[in-house]
PyMOL Python script that loads the backbone (N, CA, C, O; Angstrom):
from pymol import cmd

cmd.read_pdbstr("""\
ATOM      1  N   UNK A   1     -13.894  -8.033 -10.479  1.00  0.00           N
ATOM      2  CA  UNK A   1     -12.457  -7.697 -10.772  1.00  0.00           C
ATOM      3  C   UNK A   1     -12.300  -6.316 -10.107  1.00  0.00           C
ATOM      4  O   UNK A   1     -11.223  -6.052  -9.572  1.00  0.00           O
ATOM      5  N   UNK A   2     -13.330  -5.394 -10.107  1.00  0.00           N
ATOM      6  CA  UNK A   2     -13.179  -4.052  -9.480  1.00  0.00           C
ATOM      7  C   UNK A   2     -12.856  -4.153  -7.880  1.00  0.00           C
ATOM      8  O   UNK A   2     -12.071  -3.410  -7.292  1.00  0.00           O
ATOM      9  N   UNK A   3     -13.543  -5.122  -7.339  1.00  0.00           N
ATOM     10  CA  UNK A   3     -13.412  -5.308  -5.810  1.00  0.00           C
ATOM     11  C   UNK A   3     -12.025  -5.898  -5.495  1.00  0.00           C
ATOM     12  O   UNK A   3     -11.485  -5.532  -4.451  1.00  0.00           O
ATOM     13  N   UNK A   4     -11.442  -6.716  -6.244  1.00  0.00           N
ATOM     14  CA  UNK A   4     -10.076  -7.191  -6.010  1.00  0.00           C
ATOM     15  C   UNK A   4      -9.122  -6.170  -6.158  1.00  0.00           C
ATOM     16  O   UNK A   4      -8.110  -6.253  -5.463  1.00  0.00           O
ATOM     17  N   UNK A   5      -9.260  -5.135  -7.001  1.00  0.00           N
ATOM     18  CA  UNK A   5      -8.222  -4.072  -7.239  1.00  0.00           C
ATOM     19  C   UNK A   5      -8.440  -3.148  -6.095  1.00  0.00           C
ATOM     20  O   UNK A   5      -7.459  -2.522  -5.696  1.00  0.00           O
ATOM     21  N   UNK A   6      -9.622  -2.969  -5.494  1.00  0.00           N
ATOM     22  CA  UNK A   6      -9.742  -1.933  -4.390  1.00  0.00           C
ATOM     23  C   UNK A   6      -9.121  -2.592  -3.140  1.00  0.00           C
ATOM     24  O   UNK A   6      -8.453  -1.907  -2.365  1.00  0.00           O
ATOM     25  N   UNK A   7      -9.353  -4.069  -2.901  1.00  0.00           N
ATOM     26  CA  UNK A   7      -8.669  -4.702  -1.834  1.00  0.00           C
ATOM     27  C   UNK A   7      -7.166  -4.695  -1.903  1.00  0.00           C
ATOM     28  O   UNK A   7      -6.461  -4.385  -0.942  1.00  0.00           O
ATOM     29  N   UNK A   8      -6.688  -5.065  -3.133  1.00  0.00           N
ATOM     30  CA  UNK A   8      -5.346  -5.117  -3.277  1.00  0.00           C
ATOM     31  C   UNK A   8      -4.651  -3.660  -3.123  1.00  0.00           C
ATOM     32  O   UNK A   8      -3.560  -3.518  -2.571  1.00  0.00           O
ATOM     33  N   UNK A   9      -5.372  -2.642  -3.648  1.00  0.00           N
ATOM     34  CA  UNK A   9      -4.832  -1.296  -3.573  1.00  0.00           C
ATOM     35  C   UNK A   9      -4.825  -0.886  -2.049  1.00  0.00           C
ATOM     36  O   UNK A   9      -3.924  -0.159  -1.630  1.00  0.00           O
ATOM     37  N   UNK A  10      -5.811  -1.342  -1.229  1.00  0.00           N
ATOM     38  CA  UNK A  10      -5.917  -1.070   0.155  1.00  0.00           C
ATOM     39  C   UNK A  10      -4.634  -1.538   0.951  1.00  0.00           C
ATOM     40  O   UNK A  10      -3.999  -0.812   1.716  1.00  0.00           O
ATOM     41  N   UNK A  11      -4.344  -2.865   0.657  1.00  0.00           N
ATOM     42  CA  UNK A  11      -3.189  -3.405   1.354  1.00  0.00           C
ATOM     43  C   UNK A  11      -2.031  -2.781   0.812  1.00  0.00           C
ATOM     44  O   UNK A  11      -1.155  -2.462   1.617  1.00  0.00           O
ATOM     45  N   UNK A  12      -1.841  -2.524  -0.505  1.00  0.00           N
ATOM     46  CA  UNK A  12      -0.655  -1.840  -0.902  1.00  0.00           C
ATOM     47  C   UNK A  12      -0.353  -0.361  -0.339  1.00  0.00           C
ATOM     48  O   UNK A  12       0.771   0.066  -0.080  1.00  0.00           O
ATOM     49  N   UNK A  13      -1.465   0.284  -0.210  1.00  0.00           N
ATOM     50  CA  UNK A  13      -1.381   1.597   0.391  1.00  0.00           C
ATOM     51  C   UNK A  13      -1.067   1.487   1.929  1.00  0.00           C
ATOM     52  O   UNK A  13      -0.292   2.245   2.512  1.00  0.00           O
ATOM     53  N   UNK A  14      -1.764   0.449   2.522  1.00  0.00           N
ATOM     54  CA  UNK A  14      -1.506   0.315   3.987  1.00  0.00           C
ATOM     55  C   UNK A  14       0.092  -0.097   4.187  1.00  0.00           C
ATOM     56  O   UNK A  14       0.746   0.455   5.072  1.00  0.00           O
ATOM     57  N   UNK A  15       0.608  -0.968   3.426  1.00  0.00           N
ATOM     58  CA  UNK A  15       1.954  -1.334   3.696  1.00  0.00           C
ATOM     59  C   UNK A  15       2.974  -0.052   3.344  1.00  0.00           C
ATOM     60  O   UNK A  15       3.936   0.173   4.078  1.00  0.00           O
ATOM     61  N   UNK A  16       2.735   0.644   2.346  1.00  0.00           N
ATOM     62  CA  UNK A  16       3.532   1.778   1.998  1.00  0.00           C
ATOM     63  C   UNK A  16       3.309   2.801   3.063  1.00  0.00           C
ATOM     64  O   UNK A  16       4.272   3.504   3.368  1.00  0.00           O
ATOM     65  N   UNK A  17       2.255   2.961   3.620  1.00  0.00           N
ATOM     66  CA  UNK A  17       1.956   3.960   4.772  1.00  0.00           C
ATOM     67  C   UNK A  17       2.707   3.454   6.005  1.00  0.00           C
ATOM     68  O   UNK A  17       3.318   4.255   6.713  1.00  0.00           O
ATOM     69  N   UNK A  18       2.680   2.228   6.264  1.00  0.00           N
ATOM     70  CA  UNK A  18       3.419   1.733   7.521  1.00  0.00           C
ATOM     71  C   UNK A  18       4.956   1.927   7.330  1.00  0.00           C
ATOM     72  O   UNK A  18       5.695   2.250   8.261  1.00  0.00           O
ATOM     73  N   UNK A  19       5.397   1.697   6.007  1.00  0.00           N
ATOM     74  CA  UNK A  19       6.847   1.917   5.813  1.00  0.00           C
ATOM     75  C   UNK A  19       7.177   3.424   5.929  1.00  0.00           C
ATOM     76  O   UNK A  19       8.215   3.786   6.483  1.00  0.00           O
ATOM     77  N   UNK A  20       6.375   4.220   5.454  1.00  0.00           N
ATOM     78  CA  UNK A  20       6.538   5.693   5.408  1.00  0.00           C
ATOM     79  C   UNK A  20       6.535   6.305   6.866  1.00  0.00           C
ATOM     80  O   UNK A  20       7.339   7.169   7.216  1.00  0.00           O
ATOM     81  N   UNK A  21       5.556   5.777   7.681  1.00  0.00           N
ATOM     82  CA  UNK A  21       5.543   6.235   9.110  1.00  0.00           C
ATOM     83  C   UNK A  21       6.611   5.605   9.929  1.00  0.00           C
ATOM     84  O   UNK A  21       7.067   6.244  10.877  1.00  0.00           O
ATOM     85  N   UNK A  22       7.056   4.408   9.657  1.00  0.00           N
ATOM     86  CA  UNK A  22       8.129   3.735  10.398  1.00  0.00           C
ATOM     87  C   UNK A  22       9.440   4.532  10.196  1.00  0.00           C
ATOM     88  O   UNK A  22      10.180   4.852  11.126  1.00  0.00           O
ATOM     89  N   UNK A  23       9.652   4.814   8.927  1.00  0.00           N
ATOM     90  CA  UNK A  23      10.873   5.680   8.601  1.00  0.00           C
ATOM     91  C   UNK A  23      10.894   6.935   9.439  1.00  0.00           C
ATOM     92  O   UNK A  23      11.917   7.295  10.021  1.00  0.00           O
ATOM     93  N   UNK A  24       9.675   7.644   9.500  1.00  0.00           N
ATOM     94  CA  UNK A  24       9.647   8.996  10.145  1.00  0.00           C
ATOM     95  C   UNK A  24       9.877   8.710  11.732  1.00  0.00           C
ATOM     96  O   UNK A  24      10.369   9.615  12.406  1.00  0.00           O
ATOM     97  N   UNK A  25       9.541   7.506  12.328  1.00  0.00           N
ATOM     98  CA  UNK A  25       9.756   7.259  13.776  1.00  0.00           C
ATOM     99  C   UNK A  25      11.168   6.884  13.881  1.00  0.00           C
ATOM    100  O   UNK A  25      11.763   7.334  14.860  1.00  0.00           O
ATOM    101  N   UNK A  26      11.865   6.096  13.004  1.00  0.00           N
ATOM    102  CA  UNK A  26      13.123   5.638  13.185  1.00  0.00           C
ATOM    103  C   UNK A  26      14.197   6.596  12.921  1.00  0.00           C
ATOM    104  O   UNK A  26      15.294   6.502  13.472  1.00  0.00           O
ATOM    105  N   UNK A  27      13.881   7.563  12.043  1.00  0.00           N
ATOM    106  CA  UNK A  27      14.830   8.600  11.605  1.00  0.00           C
ATOM    107  C   UNK A  27      14.546   9.987  12.082  1.00  0.00           C
ATOM    108  O   UNK A  27      15.031  10.980  11.539  1.00  0.00           O
ATOM    109  N   UNK A  28      13.651  10.031  13.235  1.00  0.00           N
ATOM    110  CA  UNK A  28      13.291  11.251  13.888  1.00  0.00           C
ATOM    111  C   UNK A  28      12.743  12.299  13.054  1.00  0.00           C
ATOM    112  O   UNK A  28      12.948  13.474  13.358  1.00  0.00           O
ATOM    113  N   UNK A  29      12.025  11.970  11.970  1.00  0.00           N
ATOM    114  CA  UNK A  29      11.312  12.922  11.291  1.00  0.00           C
ATOM    115  C   UNK A  29       9.983  13.262  11.843  1.00  0.00           C
ATOM    116  O   UNK A  29       9.274  12.301  12.139  1.00  0.00           O
ATOM    117  N   UNK A  30       9.530  14.406  12.029  1.00  0.00           N
ATOM    118  CA  UNK A  30       8.401  14.953  12.599  1.00  0.00           C
ATOM    119  C   UNK A  30       7.119  14.774  11.697  1.00  0.00           C
ATOM    120  O   UNK A  30       6.006  14.695  12.217  1.00  0.00           O
ATOM    121  N   UNK A  31       7.293  14.716  10.397  1.00  0.00           N
ATOM    122  CA  UNK A  31       6.146  14.570   9.574  1.00  0.00           C
ATOM    123  C   UNK A  31       5.738  13.205   9.386  1.00  0.00           C
ATOM    124  O   UNK A  31       6.370  12.327   8.799  1.00  0.00           O
ATOM    125  N   UNK A  32       4.454  13.102  10.024  1.00  0.00           N
ATOM    126  CA  UNK A  32       3.863  11.748   9.901  1.00  0.00           C
ATOM    127  C   UNK A  32       2.465  11.941   9.063  1.00  0.00           C
ATOM    128  O   UNK A  32       1.720  12.904   9.247  1.00  0.00           O
ATOM    129  N   UNK A  33       2.237  10.992   8.209  1.00  0.00           N
ATOM    130  CA  UNK A  33       1.082  11.231   7.324  1.00  0.00           C
ATOM    131  C   UNK A  33      -0.107  10.373   7.717  1.00  0.00           C
ATOM    132  O   UNK A  33       0.105   9.196   8.006  1.00  0.00           O
ATOM    133  N   UNK A  34      -1.267  10.832   7.749  1.00  0.00           N
ATOM    134  CA  UNK A  34      -2.487  10.130   8.009  1.00  0.00           C
ATOM    135  C   UNK A  34      -2.808   9.099   6.919  1.00  0.00           C
ATOM    136  O   UNK A  34      -2.393   9.329   5.783  1.00  0.00           O
ATOM    137  N   UNK A  35      -3.468   8.049   7.149  1.00  0.00           N
ATOM    138  CA  UNK A  35      -3.765   6.996   6.119  1.00  0.00           C
ATOM    139  C   UNK A  35      -4.632   7.671   5.065  1.00  0.00           C
ATOM    140  O   UNK A  35      -4.456   7.467   3.864  1.00  0.00           O
ATOM    141  N   UNK A  36      -5.569   8.478   5.544  1.00  0.00           N
ATOM    142  CA  UNK A  36      -6.561   8.995   4.666  1.00  0.00           C
ATOM    143  C   UNK A  36      -5.830   9.948   3.586  1.00  0.00           C
ATOM    144  O   UNK A  36      -6.212   9.929   2.416  1.00  0.00           O
ATOM    145  N   UNK A  37      -4.778  10.775   4.002  1.00  0.00           N
ATOM    146  CA  UNK A  37      -4.052  11.632   3.201  1.00  0.00           C
ATOM    147  C   UNK A  37      -3.139  10.774   2.246  1.00  0.00           C
ATOM    148  O   UNK A  37      -2.953  11.094   1.072  1.00  0.00           O
ATOM    149  N   UNK A  38      -2.604   9.703   2.812  1.00  0.00           N
ATOM    150  CA  UNK A  38      -1.758   8.774   2.076  1.00  0.00           C
ATOM    151  C   UNK A  38      -2.573   8.225   0.908  1.00  0.00           C
ATOM    152  O   UNK A  38      -2.125   8.212  -0.238  1.00  0.00           O
ATOM    153  N   UNK A  39      -3.772   7.777   1.231  1.00  0.00           N
ATOM    154  CA  UNK A  39      -4.661   7.168   0.212  1.00  0.00           C
ATOM    155  C   UNK A  39      -5.009   7.999  -0.813  1.00  0.00           C
ATOM    156  O   UNK A  39      -5.092   7.545  -1.955  1.00  0.00           O
ATOM    157  N   UNK A  40      -5.256   9.307  -0.544  1.00  0.00           N
ATOM    158  CA  UNK A  40      -5.746  10.326  -1.585  1.00  0.00           C
ATOM    159  C   UNK A  40      -4.669  11.197  -2.017  1.00  0.00           C
ATOM    160  O   UNK A  40      -4.967  12.276  -2.529  1.00  0.00           O
ATOM    161  N   UNK A  41      -3.353  10.836  -1.862  1.00  0.00           N
ATOM    162  CA  UNK A  41      -2.252  11.721  -2.110  1.00  0.00           C
ATOM    163  C   UNK A  41      -2.069  11.926  -3.666  1.00  0.00           C
ATOM    164  O   UNK A  41      -1.389  12.840  -4.133  1.00  0.00           O
ATOM    165  N   UNK A  42      -2.642  11.125  -4.311  1.00  0.00           N
ATOM    166  CA  UNK A  42      -2.465  10.990  -5.932  1.00  0.00           C
ATOM    167  C   UNK A  42      -3.375  12.032  -6.522  1.00  0.00           C
ATOM    168  O   UNK A  42      -3.407  12.129  -7.749  1.00  0.00           O
ATOM    169  N   UNK A  43      -4.197  12.907  -5.698  1.00  0.00           N
ATOM    170  CA  UNK A  43      -5.166  13.652  -6.504  1.00  0.00           C
ATOM    171  C   UNK A  43      -4.565  14.986  -7.284  1.00  0.00           C
ATOM    172  O   UNK A  43      -5.083  15.476  -8.288  1.00  0.00           O
ATOM    173  N   UNK A  44      -3.507  15.420  -6.701  1.00  0.00           N
ATOM    174  CA  UNK A  44      -2.802  16.603  -7.283  1.00  0.00           C
ATOM    175  C   UNK A  44      -1.899  16.411  -8.443  1.00  0.00           C
ATOM    176  O   UNK A  44      -1.356  17.369  -8.992  1.00  0.00           O
ATOM    177  N   UNK A  45      -1.731  15.169  -8.825  1.00  0.00           N
ATOM    178  CA  UNK A  45      -0.661  14.950 -10.024  1.00  0.00           C
ATOM    179  C   UNK A  45      -1.415  14.480 -11.267  1.00  0.00           C
ATOM    180  O   UNK A  45      -2.601  14.151 -11.261  1.00  0.00           O
ATOM    181  N   UNK A  46      -0.638  14.481 -12.297  1.00  0.00           N
ATOM    182  CA  UNK A  46      -1.188  14.208 -13.698  1.00  0.00           C
ATOM    183  C   UNK A  46      -1.703  12.751 -13.664  1.00  0.00           C
ATOM    184  O   UNK A  46      -1.548  11.988 -12.710  1.00  0.00           O
ATOM    185  N   UNK A  47      -2.424  12.418 -14.983  1.00  0.00           N
ATOM    186  CA  UNK A  47      -3.071  11.148 -14.956  1.00  0.00           C
ATOM    187  C   UNK A  47      -2.212  10.005 -15.056  1.00  0.00           C
ATOM    188  O   UNK A  47      -2.511   8.934 -14.528  1.00  0.00           O
ATOM    189  N   UNK A  48      -1.126  10.190 -15.729  1.00  0.00           N
ATOM    190  CA  UNK A  48      -0.147   8.970 -15.854  1.00  0.00           C
ATOM    191  C   UNK A  48       0.505   8.673 -14.572  1.00  0.00           C
ATOM    192  O   UNK A  48       0.572   7.504 -14.191  1.00  0.00           O
ATOM    193  N   UNK A  49       1.015   9.686 -13.840  1.00  0.00           N
ATOM    194  CA  UNK A  49       1.765   9.428 -12.484  1.00  0.00           C
ATOM    195  C   UNK A  49       0.618   8.798 -11.478  1.00  0.00           C
ATOM    196  O   UNK A  49       0.896   7.928 -10.653  1.00  0.00           O
ATOM    197  N   UNK A  50      -0.614   9.308 -11.636  1.00  0.00           N
ATOM    198  CA  UNK A  50      -1.683   8.788 -10.809  1.00  0.00           C
ATOM    199  C   UNK A  50      -1.975   7.239 -10.981  1.00  0.00           C
ATOM    200  O   UNK A  50      -2.065   6.446 -10.044  1.00  0.00           O
ATOM    201  N   UNK A  51      -2.102   6.948 -12.261  1.00  0.00           N
ATOM    202  CA  UNK A  51      -2.324   5.565 -12.732  1.00  0.00           C
ATOM    203  C   UNK A  51      -1.094   4.648 -12.370  1.00  0.00           C
ATOM    204  O   UNK A  51      -1.272   3.511 -11.934  1.00  0.00           O
ATOM    205  N   UNK A  52       0.045   5.135 -12.548  1.00  0.00           N
ATOM    206  CA  UNK A  52       1.171   4.301 -12.268  1.00  0.00           C
ATOM    207  C   UNK A  52       1.447   4.022 -10.667  1.00  0.00           C
ATOM    208  O   UNK A  52       1.989   3.016 -10.210  1.00  0.00           O
ATOM    209  N   UNK A  53       0.975   5.083  -9.966  1.00  0.00           N
ATOM    210  CA  UNK A  53       1.043   4.931  -8.529  1.00  0.00           C
ATOM    211  C   UNK A  53      -0.063   3.858  -7.982  1.00  0.00           C
ATOM    212  O   UNK A  53       0.152   3.028  -7.100  1.00  0.00           O
ATOM    213  N   UNK A  54      -1.181   4.030  -8.624  1.00  0.00           N
ATOM    214  CA  UNK A  54      -2.284   3.115  -8.222  1.00  0.00           C
ATOM    215  C   UNK A  54      -2.018   1.713  -8.596  1.00  0.00           C
ATOM    216  O   UNK A  54      -2.313   0.751  -7.887  1.00  0.00           O
ATOM    217  N   UNK A  55      -1.357   1.641  -9.922  1.00  0.00           N
ATOM    218  CA  UNK A  55      -0.932   0.196 -10.153  1.00  0.00           C
ATOM    219  C   UNK A  55       0.097  -0.368  -9.293  1.00  0.00           C
ATOM    220  O   UNK A  55      -0.020  -1.549  -8.966  1.00  0.00           O
ATOM    221  N   UNK A  56       1.130   0.341  -8.865  1.00  0.00           N
ATOM    222  CA  UNK A  56       2.058  -0.025  -8.032  1.00  0.00           C
ATOM    223  C   UNK A  56       1.462  -0.519  -6.647  1.00  0.00           C
ATOM    224  O   UNK A  56       1.845  -1.544  -6.083  1.00  0.00           O
ATOM    225  N   UNK A  57       0.437   0.369  -6.146  1.00  0.00           N
ATOM    226  CA  UNK A  57      -0.264  -0.034  -4.989  1.00  0.00           C
ATOM    227  C   UNK A  57      -0.915  -1.437  -5.088  1.00  0.00           C
ATOM    228  O   UNK A  57      -0.896  -2.255  -4.169  1.00  0.00           O
ATOM    229  N   UNK A  58      -1.528  -1.642  -6.367  1.00  0.00           N
ATOM    230  CA  UNK A  58      -2.205  -2.904  -6.471  1.00  0.00           C
ATOM    231  C   UNK A  58      -1.305  -4.023  -6.568  1.00  0.00           C
ATOM    232  O   UNK A  58      -1.620  -5.138  -6.153  1.00  0.00           O
ATOM    233  N   UNK A  59      -0.136  -3.750  -7.130  1.00  0.00           N
ATOM    234  CA  UNK A  59       0.833  -4.910  -7.296  1.00  0.00           C
ATOM    235  C   UNK A  59       1.423  -5.189  -5.859  1.00  0.00           C
ATOM    236  O   UNK A  59       1.561  -6.344  -5.453  1.00  0.00           O
ATOM    237  N   UNK A  60       1.725  -4.219  -5.196  1.00  0.00           N
ATOM    238  CA  UNK A  60       2.207  -4.482  -3.939  1.00  0.00           C
ATOM    239  C   UNK A  60       1.180  -5.232  -2.816  1.00  0.00           C
ATOM    240  O   UNK A  60       1.565  -6.082  -2.012  1.00  0.00           O
ATOM    241  N   UNK A  61      -0.035  -4.796  -2.920  1.00  0.00           N
ATOM    242  CA  UNK A  61      -1.045  -5.469  -2.270  1.00  0.00           C
ATOM    243  C   UNK A  61      -1.201  -6.877  -2.704  1.00  0.00           C
ATOM    244  O   UNK A  61      -1.385  -7.750  -1.856  1.00  0.00           O
ATOM    245  N   UNK A  62      -1.138  -7.164  -3.992  1.00  0.00           N
ATOM    246  CA  UNK A  62      -1.305  -8.541  -4.563  1.00  0.00           C
ATOM    247  C   UNK A  62      -0.210  -9.414  -3.975  1.00  0.00           C
ATOM    248  O   UNK A  62      -0.440 -10.529  -3.508  1.00  0.00           O
ATOM    249  N   UNK A  63       0.968  -8.862  -4.018  1.00  0.00           N
ATOM    250  CA  UNK A  63       2.080  -9.635  -3.497  1.00  0.00           C
ATOM    251  C   UNK A  63       1.936  -9.924  -2.159  1.00  0.00           C
ATOM    252  O   UNK A  63       2.162 -11.060  -1.740  1.00  0.00           O
ATOM    253  N   UNK A  64       1.540  -8.905  -1.346  1.00  0.00           N
ATOM    254  CA  UNK A  64       1.441  -9.206   0.135  1.00  0.00           C
ATOM    255  C   UNK A  64       0.382 -10.209   0.414  1.00  0.00           C
ATOM    256  O   UNK A  64       0.610 -11.074   1.260  1.00  0.00           O
ATOM    257  N   UNK A  65      -0.743 -10.178  -0.208  1.00  0.00           N
ATOM    258  CA  UNK A  65      -1.803 -11.186   0.024  1.00  0.00           C
ATOM    259  C   UNK A  65      -1.415 -12.491  -0.428  1.00  0.00           C
ATOM    260  O   UNK A  65      -1.726 -13.469   0.252  1.00  0.00           O
ATOM    261  N   UNK A  66      -0.724 -12.628  -1.575  1.00  0.00           N
ATOM    262  CA  UNK A  66      -0.207 -13.936  -1.973  1.00  0.00           C
ATOM    263  C   UNK A  66       0.834 -14.463  -0.923  1.00  0.00           C
ATOM    264  O   UNK A  66       0.798 -15.630  -0.533  1.00  0.00           O
ATOM    265  N   UNK A  67       1.702 -13.612  -0.510  1.00  0.00           N
ATOM    266  CA  UNK A  67       2.755 -14.075   0.520  1.00  0.00           C
ATOM    267  C   UNK A  67       2.152 -14.512   1.772  1.00  0.00           C
ATOM    268  O   UNK A  67       2.609 -15.489   2.366  1.00  0.00           O
ATOM    269  N   UNK A  68       1.045 -13.780   2.261  1.00  0.00           N
ATOM    270  CA  UNK A  68       0.401 -14.310   3.501  1.00  0.00           C
ATOM    271  C   UNK A  68      -0.281 -15.645   3.167  1.00  0.00           C
ATOM    272  O   UNK A  68      -0.160 -16.580   3.959  1.00  0.00           O
ATOM    273  N   UNK A  69      -1.012 -15.787   2.004  1.00  0.00           N
ATOM    274  CA  UNK A  69      -1.593 -16.989   1.603  1.00  0.00           C
ATOM    275  C   UNK A  69      -0.668 -18.182   1.602  1.00  0.00           C
ATOM    276  O   UNK A  69      -0.959 -19.269   2.102  1.00  0.00           O
ATOM    277  N   UNK A  70       0.511 -17.883   0.978  1.00  0.00           N
ATOM    278  CA  UNK A  70       1.618 -19.036   0.843  1.00  0.00           C
ATOM    279  C   UNK A  70       2.100 -19.346   2.197  1.00  0.00           C
ATOM    280  O   UNK A  70       2.196 -20.531   2.517  1.00  0.00           O
ATOM    281  N   UNK A  71       2.430 -18.368   3.074  1.00  0.00           N
ATOM    282  CA  UNK A  71       2.797 -18.767   4.471  1.00  0.00           C
ATOM    283  C   UNK A  71       1.851 -19.555   5.186  1.00  0.00           C
ATOM    284  O   UNK A  71       2.208 -20.462   5.938  1.00  0.00           O
ATOM    285  N   UNK A  72       0.394 -19.183   4.943  1.00  0.00           N
ATOM    286  CA  UNK A  72      -0.523 -19.945   5.737  1.00  0.00           C
ATOM    287  C   UNK A  72      -0.654 -21.323   5.061  1.00  0.00           C
ATOM    288  O   UNK A  72      -1.031 -22.267   5.755  1.00  0.00           O
ATOM    289  N   UNK A  73      -0.374 -21.508   3.775  1.00  0.00           N
ATOM    290  CA  UNK A  73      -0.685 -22.745   3.173  1.00  0.00           C
ATOM    291  C   UNK A  73       0.599 -23.779   3.589  1.00  0.00           C
ATOM    292  O   UNK A  73       0.421 -24.973   3.830  1.00  0.00           O
ATOM    293  N   UNK A  74       1.850 -23.146   3.627  1.00  0.00           N
ATOM    294  CA  UNK A  74       3.028 -24.021   3.977  1.00  0.00           C
ATOM    295  C   UNK A  74       3.062 -24.244   5.464  1.00  0.00           C
ATOM    296  O   UNK A  74       3.690 -25.214   5.889  1.00  0.00           O
ATOM    297  N   UNK A  75       2.451 -23.442   6.283  1.00  0.00           N
ATOM    298  CA  UNK A  75       2.411 -23.727   7.713  1.00  0.00           C
ATOM    299  C   UNK A  75       1.207 -24.637   7.989  1.00  0.00           C
ATOM    300  O   UNK A  75       1.134 -25.141   9.110  1.00  0.00           O
ATOM    301  N   UNK A  76       0.309 -24.884   7.132  1.00  0.00           N
ATOM    302  CA  UNK A  76      -0.851 -25.817   7.339  1.00  0.00           C
ATOM    303  C   UNK A  76      -1.764 -25.461   8.500  1.00  0.00           C
ATOM    304  O   UNK A  76      -2.263 -26.300   9.250  1.00  0.00           O
ATOM    305  N   UNK A  77      -1.956 -24.050   8.593  1.00  0.00           N
ATOM    306  CA  UNK A  77      -2.781 -23.622   9.647  1.00  0.00           C
ATOM    307  C   UNK A  77      -4.244 -23.909   9.421  1.00  0.00           C
ATOM    308  O   UNK A  77      -5.075 -23.584  10.269  1.00  0.00           O
TER     309      UNK A  77
END
""", "prot")
cmd.dss("prot")
cmd.show_as("cartoon", "prot")
cmd.util.cbc("prot")
cmd.orient("prot")
């Protein structure tokens, strides 16, 4: 169970990081965040906000992996 949450969180953070950096490219913002900083950005906030952010990352990652699996299944690759 623990490994699944780490994998789901990785993909969730990866998707949020890609969206954040693509916004900075398209809207000419100079601030780009490194993945390592984005992964550990929850360290300076309180426990409840950190928990909810990690849970959101896990949910996003799970939906992403399920969507990829569904696409592969329906394409019959």
